[in-house]
C-alpha positions as a LaTeX table, in Angstrom:
\begin{tabular}{lrrr}
\hline
Residue & $x$ (\AA) & $y$ (\AA) & $z$ (\AA) \\
\hline
Unk1 & $-0.03$ & 0.10 & $-0.20$ \\
Unk2 & 1.27 & 3.29 & $-0.87$ \\
Unk3 & 1.34 & 6.49 & 1.34 \\
Unk4 & $-1.48$ & 7.84 & $-0.79$ \\
Unk5 & $-4.19$ & 5.40 & 0.87 \\
Unk6 & $-5.82$ & 2.23 & $-0.90$ \\
Unk7 & $-7.42$ & 4.39 & $-3.47$ \\
Unk8 & $-4.36$ & 6.52 & $-4.26$ \\
Unk9 & $-4.77$ & 10.19 & $-5.21$ \\
Unk10 & $-8.38$ & 9.50 & $-5.91$ \\
Unk11 & $-9.26$ & 9.96 & $-1.75$ \\
Unk12 & $-9.33$ & 13.54 & $-2.13$ \\
Unk13 & $-11.19$ & 13.80 & $-5.13$ \\
Unk14 & $-13.89$ & 11.42 & $-3.69$ \\
Unk15 & $-14.02$ & 13.33 & $-0.27$ \\
Unk16 & $-14.53$ & 16.42 & $-2.49$ \\
Unk17 & $-17.17$ & 15.06 & $-4.27$ \\
Unk18 & $-19.25$ & 13.41 & $-1.25$ \\
Unk19 & $-18.80$ & 17.12 & 0.16 \\
Unk20 & $-20.17$ & 18.94 & $-2.76$ \\
Unk21 & $-22.66$ & 16.40 & $-3.69$ \\
Unk22 & $-23.83$ & 16.66 & 0.25 \\
Unk23 & $-23.77$ & 20.32 & 0.13 \\
Unk24 & $-26.23$ & 20.46 & $-3.13$ \\
Unk25 & $-28.47$ & 18.09 & $-1.48$ \\
Unk26 & $-28.47$ & 20.14 & 1.68 \\
Unk27 & $-29.26$ & 23.30 & $-0.07$ \\
Unk28 & $-32.02$ & 21.76 & $-2.30$ \\
Unk29 & $-33.34$ & 20.11 & 1.01 \\
Unk30 & $-33.30$ & 23.22 & 2.57 \\
Unk31 & $-34.96$ & 25.20 & 0.03 \\
Unk32 & $-37.84$ & 22.63 & $-0.59$ \\
Unk33 & $-38.11$ & 22.80 & 3.39 \\
Unk34 & $-38.42$ & 26.38 & 3.37 \\
Unk35 & $-40.97$ & 26.50 & 0.50 \\
Unk36 & $-43.24$ & 23.39 & 1.42 \\
Unk37 & $-43.37$ & 23.89 & 5.33 \\
Unk38 & $-41.75$ & 27.26 & 6.58 \\
Unk39 & $-43.51$ & 29.46 & 4.34 \\
Unk40 & $-46.98$ & 28.26 & 4.78 \\
Unk41 & $-46.36$ & 28.33 & 8.49 \\
Unk42 & $-45.15$ & 31.99 & 8.36 \\
Unk43 & $-48.07$ & 32.68 & 6.29 \\
Unk44 & $-50.53$ & 31.13 & 8.82 \\
Unk45 & $-48.96$ & 32.91 & 11.34 \\
Unk46 & $-49.15$ & 36.18 & 9.71 \\
Unk47 & $-52.88$ & 35.33 & 8.88 \\
Unk48 & $-53.73$ & 34.44 & 12.23 \\
Unk49 & $-52.20$ & 37.97 & 13.62 \\
Unk50 & $-54.54$ & 39.84 & 11.02 \\
Unk51 & $-57.48$ & 37.95 & 12.45 \\
Unk52 & $-56.66$ & 38.38 & 16.15 \\
Unk53 & $-56.15$ & 42.14 & 15.04 \\
Unk54 & $-60.18$ & 42.10 & 14.39 \\
Unk55 & $-60.12$ & 41.52 & 10.71 \\
Unk56 & $-62.43$ & 38.94 & 10.54 \\
Unk57 & $-63.63$ & 37.12 & 7.25 \\
Unk58 & $-60.09$ & 36.74 & 6.23 \\
Unk59 & $-59.59$ & 33.93 & 3.67 \\
Unk60 & $-56.41$ & 32.21 & 4.38 \\
Unk61 & $-54.97$ & 30.03 & 1.70 \\
Unk62 & $-51.72$ & 27.83 & 1.94 \\
Unk63 & $-50.09$ & 25.70 & $-0.53$ \\
Unk64 & $-48.34$ & 22.94 & 1.58 \\
Unk65 & $-48.66$ & 19.69 & 3.15 \\
Unk66 & $-52.36$ & 18.39 & 3.55 \\
Unk67 & $-52.04$ & 19.37 & 7.69 \\
Unk68 & $-51.27$ & 22.63 & 6.78 \\
Unk69 & $-54.11$ & 23.14 & 4.13 \\
Unk70 & $-56.68$ & 21.60 & 6.66 \\
Unk71 & $-55.29$ & 24.15 & 9.20 \\
Unk72 & $-55.64$ & 26.87 & 6.95 \\
Unk73 & $-59.40$ & 25.61 & 6.00 \\
Unk74 & $-60.12$ & 25.66 & 9.81 \\
Unk75 & $-58.67$ & 29.18 & 10.32 \\
Unk76 & $-60.50$ & 30.77 & 7.29 \\
Unk77 & $-63.99$ & 29.05 & 8.90 \\
Unk78 & $-63.27$ & 30.57 & 12.13 \\
Unk79 & $-62.49$ & 33.83 & 10.49 \\
Unk80 & $-65.71$ & 33.72 & 8.73 \\
Unk81 & $-67.80$ & 32.65 & 11.75 \\
Unk82 & $-66.21$ & 35.24 & 13.99 \\
Unk83 & $-67.40$ & 37.94 & 11.33 \\
Unk84 & $-71.09$ & 36.23 & 11.48 \\
Unk85 & $-70.85$ & 36.51 & 15.11 \\
Unk86 & $-69.86$ & 40.11 & 15.33 \\
Unk87 & $-72.47$ & 41.20 & 12.68 \\
Unk88 & $-74.92$ & 39.31 & 14.82 \\
Unk89 & $-73.56$ & 40.87 & 18.07 \\
Unk90 & $-73.71$ & 44.13 & 16.82 \\
Unk91 & $-77.47$ & 43.73 & 15.63 \\
Unk92 & $-78.35$ & 42.47 & 18.87 \\
Unk93 & $-76.51$ & 45.47 & 20.70 \\
Unk94 & $-78.42$ & 47.63 & 18.65 \\
Unk95 & $-81.51$ & 46.04 & 19.09 \\
Unk96 & $-81.18$ & 46.16 & 22.75 \\
Unk97 & $-80.19$ & 49.82 & 22.77 \\
Unk98 & $-83.62$ & 50.58 & 20.96 \\
Unk99 & $-85.45$ & 48.40 & 23.11 \\
Unk100 & $-83.76$ & 50.33 & 26.19 \\
Unk101 & $-84.60$ & 53.70 & 24.53 \\
Unk102 & $-88.22$ & 52.56 & 24.23 \\
Unk103 & $-88.18$ & 51.38 & 27.57 \\
Unk104 & $-86.94$ & 54.62 & 29.15 \\
Unk105 & $-89.52$ & 56.71 & 27.13 \\
Unk106 & $-92.23$ & 54.07 & 28.47 \\
Unk107 & $-90.98$ & 54.63 & 31.90 \\
Unk108 & $-90.77$ & 58.29 & 31.46 \\
Unk109 & $-94.70$ & 58.27 & 30.50 \\
Unk110 & $-95.52$ & 56.26 & 33.05 \\
Unk111 & $-94.03$ & 58.60 & 35.69 \\
Unk112 & $-95.95$ & 61.44 & 34.25 \\
Unk113 & $-99.16$ & 59.50 & 34.15 \\
Unk114 & $-98.48$ & 58.41 & 37.62 \\
Unk115 & $-98.03$ & 62.52 & 38.70 \\
Unk116 & $-101.36$ & 63.42 & 37.03 \\
Unk117 & $-103.24$ & 60.40 & 38.73 \\
Unk118 & $-101.92$ & 61.77 & 42.06 \\
Unk119 & $-102.88$ & 65.24 & 41.11 \\
Unk120 & $-106.34$ & 63.91 & 40.08 \\
Unk121 & $-106.78$ & 62.12 & 43.64 \\
Unk122 & $-105.57$ & 64.99 & 45.36 \\
Unk123 & $-108.00$ & 67.43 & 43.65 \\
Unk124 & $-110.85$ & 64.62 & 44.40 \\
Unk125 & $-109.91$ & 64.57 & 47.94 \\
Unk126 & $-109.83$ & 68.29 & 48.16 \\
Unk127 & $-113.32$ & 68.68 & 46.25 \\
Unk128 & $-114.56$ & 66.23 & 48.92 \\
Unk129 & $-113.26$ & 68.09 & 52.08 \\
Unk130 & $-114.45$ & 71.39 & 50.52 \\
Unk131 & $-118.03$ & 69.89 & 49.03 \\
Unk132 & $-119.18$ & 68.54 & 52.44 \\
Unk133 & $-118.86$ & 71.35 & 54.59 \\
Unk134 & $-120.05$ & 73.64 & 51.71 \\
Unk135 & $-123.35$ & 71.49 & 51.49 \\
Unk136 & $-123.69$ & 72.04 & 55.18 \\
Unk137 & $-123.39$ & 75.91 & 55.21 \\
Unk138 & $-125.65$ & 75.87 & 52.06 \\
Unk139 & $-128.55$ & 73.76 & 53.94 \\
Unk140 & $-128.09$ & 75.93 & 57.05 \\
Unk141 & $-128.51$ & 79.21 & 54.93 \\
Unk142 & $-131.46$ & 77.78 & 53.40 \\
Unk143 & $-133.00$ & 77.19 & 56.76 \\
Unk144 & $-132.10$ & 80.56 & 58.03 \\
Unk145 & $-133.70$ & 82.22 & 54.72 \\
Unk146 & $-137.02$ & 80.24 & 55.93 \\
Unk147 & $-137.04$ & 82.42 & 58.67 \\
Unk148 & $-136.83$ & 80.36 & 61.90 \\
Unk149 & $-138.93$ & 81.77 & 64.99 \\
Unk150 & $-136.44$ & 80.51 & 67.60 \\
Unk151 & $-133.54$ & 82.84 & 68.16 \\
Unk152 & $-131.48$ & 80.15 & 70.01 \\
Unk153 & $-132.00$ & 77.64 & 67.29 \\
Unk154 & $-130.80$ & 80.72 & 64.70 \\
Unk155 & $-127.75$ & 81.28 & 66.95 \\
Unk156 & $-127.00$ & 77.49 & 66.81 \\
Unk157 & $-127.20$ & 77.39 & 63.21 \\
Unk158 & $-124.72$ & 80.52 & 62.38 \\
Unk159 & $-122.33$ & 78.90 & 65.00 \\
Unk160 & $-122.44$ & 75.40 & 62.93 \\
Unk161 & $-122.37$ & 77.69 & 59.66 \\
Unk162 & $-119.06$ & 79.43 & 61.23 \\
Unk163 & $-117.46$ & 75.85 & 62.03 \\
Unk164 & $-118.32$ & 74.68 & 58.50 \\
Unk165 & $-116.51$ & 77.71 & 57.18 \\
Unk166 & $-113.91$ & 77.20 & 59.44 \\
Unk167 & $-113.41$ & 73.71 & 57.94 \\
Unk168 & $-113.13$ & 74.80 & 54.56 \\
Unk169 & $-110.77$ & 77.40 & 55.10 \\
\hline
\end{tabular}
């Protein structure tokens, strides 16, 4: 065996060939790995950030392995569902605000009606409190106008008239 090894001078060439071939295969593998796996994952990550920022309804399309495509479809479905939910929530909030305004208006009307009813009851009570003594005074005056012959009875009727007028006051 000579000093150059069992393959002679070819050893260095073989090592160089294996090294270059490995570098080319590794470079090609890296590019393929990046294109088929890393770029779709980055696209999903970017779309997720956009959706998380509130831009719902976004369609996410990636070209990659089946699992990433399924994840992309699930993300699109979620984004569309979130947009529909947001729209429904906004409609419900608007409906609740409208109902709340109608309720406040009805409540104000009810308070006004209650105030008017209270004033009506107060007026009826006052009319009753004034009407009874007034009717008595009218009756006493009618008796006095008939001309009673008893001075004591006239004085008593005048005293009762005064008492009833005092009640009215």
